[in-house]
Each structure stands twice: as structure tokens, then as C-alpha cells.
N, C-alpha and C positions, 0 to 999 in steps of 0.2 A: 285755733291751734295750728292750722296749716301755715299761718303767717308768722309763727314764732321764729325769731332769729337767734343764733348763738351770740351771746354777749361776752363770753369768756371761755377759756379752756381750763379744765381741771387737770393739774399735772401732779399726780401722786408719784411717790418715790419709785415704786416698783410696779407700776401699772401703766397701761396704755392711756394716752390722753383721752379725755371725755368732754363732751359739750356741756355747757352750762347756759341755760337750764337743760336738764337731761332730756326733756320731751321735745326735742327739735328734730325735724326732718331736714337733713342737709342737702339732699339731692334735688334734681329737677323733678317737676311734677307734670302730669297730664290728667285730664278728666275724661273718662270714657262715658259715653251716653248713647241712648238710642230712643226710638219712637215709643218705647214702653216706659221711659223715665217720666214720671208724673208726680205732681204735688211737690214734695221735698226733692224728688228727682228732677224737677224743673228748677226749683230754687237753688239747689246746690251748684249746678254749672253756671247759673247766672252770677252767683256770688264768687265762684272760683275765678271767672273771667274778670269781674269787677275788681277783685283783689290783685289781679295780674300774676296769678300763681302758675299759669301754664296754658297750654293749648287744650281746646275741647275737641275730642275726636269721636266720631261716630255719626249718628243721624240726629236730626232735629228732635228735641224732646216733645212730649205729647201736648203740653200746653194747658194743663188743668190745675190751676192753683187757687181758685176761689174757694174759700172756706164756707162750709154749710153748717147749719144747726137745725136740730129737730124742733118742731113746734107742737109737740104733744101728739098723742095717739088719736086716730079717727075712730068713729063708732064701729067701723068694720074691722078694726085691728090694724089698719094701715097707718102710715105716718106721712107727714108733710115735711120735707126738708127745704130750707130757704137759703139761697146763696147770700152770704153776709159780708165776707171779707176778701177783698182783692189786693193786688200788689201794684204799687206805682213806683216809677223811677224817682230819683231825687229831683228830676226836672219837672215832676208832676204829671207824668204821662202814664197811662195804664200799660203794664208790661206783662209779657209771658202768656196770659190767659188767651186761649183760642189760637195761638201761634206756636208757642214753645220757645226754646232757645236754640239758635242755629249753632252748629259746630264750626270750629275754625277749619277742620279737615274732615270732609265727609267721607265716611267709609261704611259700606253696606256689609252686614253680616249675612251674606247670601246663604240660603239653605244648603246648597251643594257643599260649600266649605264647612259649614257647621256639622253636617252629617258626616263629613270626612274627619271630624275631630279638630278642625281648625277654628280659630277665632280671629278673623281679619282685623277687627277693631283693636283687640288686645295686641296683635302683632304690630299694627301700625303705631300704637302707643309705645311699645317697647322700642321700635325703630326710632321714633322721635326722641325718646329719652336717651338712647345711646348716642344719637347725633349731638344732643345738647351736652352730654358728658364729655364727648370728644372735643367739642368746640370750647367748652368752658370747664376744664378740669378743676376740681377742688382739692386743695392740699391743707393738711393740718398745720398750724403754726409750729415752728421748731421749739423744742424745749429750751428755755433760757438756761444759761449757766447757773449753777447753784448759788444762792445768795450767801454773802459773807456776813455773818452776824456777830463777829467778835470785834472788840475794840482794838485799835492799833496804837 
């Protein structure tokens, strides 16, 4: 859904123009991530980058995406979980597991800043978005003149 593009603009008589499809995010995007991003938190930034949606900001993700499944209970009540499903690139190479996804812009959420109520990763994300908005402003198409529907 993050890759949806506006195909047309709805122009109602007495309303502001609206995107079609409605569920379109028109502005620039960034992906915030950190070393606690794991599993789908590893996969999401990988796909975000692959789709060219924007920059990855923060710290390298944890790197744990191998799926596991239980193999039944043991006599003592414990369980055995077996790794079964990994992720490979389209080029046929194992990816993410054991390394994670590297950000485009590395930003540490240092404890001093966090304790002071700041979020350096979020702040950098907003900074990047504002730069992108300034460099590539978006404007709505102008409303065309009303159609003439009478015969002449």
C-alpha cells in the first residue's frame, strides 16, 4: 500500500480535490529502525528500500528472520523448536539473518537524549522529510474549467 500512486484527482463541485484511489500517501517517506527491529522489523526496512520508498534511518536491525516451528512436546514438558524458513534475495543469496539491514543514515538514540525526552532518530527522519518536501514540492492539479454539455 505504501507504493500506491495517485491515478486521478476527484473534483467535486463544492469540495476540495481528493486523490483517487483515496488510500494514497502523497508525501515523502522514511523508515525508522533500530537494533531492536527484528523479524518483520527486519523484513519491513528491507522491502522499503527494495521498493525505493525512501531512506532508512536509525541503527542496523537485529537480523533475526528465520522462521521456526515446534516439533511437539518433550517428556519433561519442554519443547524443541526447529529453524525452518529463511529469506533469500532475488539473486539467490541468503539475506538479513545474522546481520540485519543497514540504515542509509545511522543515528543513535543515545540514552541521554531519550531521558531528556528527545528522539534523535525521529528528529532526523523529520529533518530528511522536510528537506525532501522543500526540494520536491508537490502541488495538486488545477481544477479544469467546467465542461460544456449542451449542443450548439
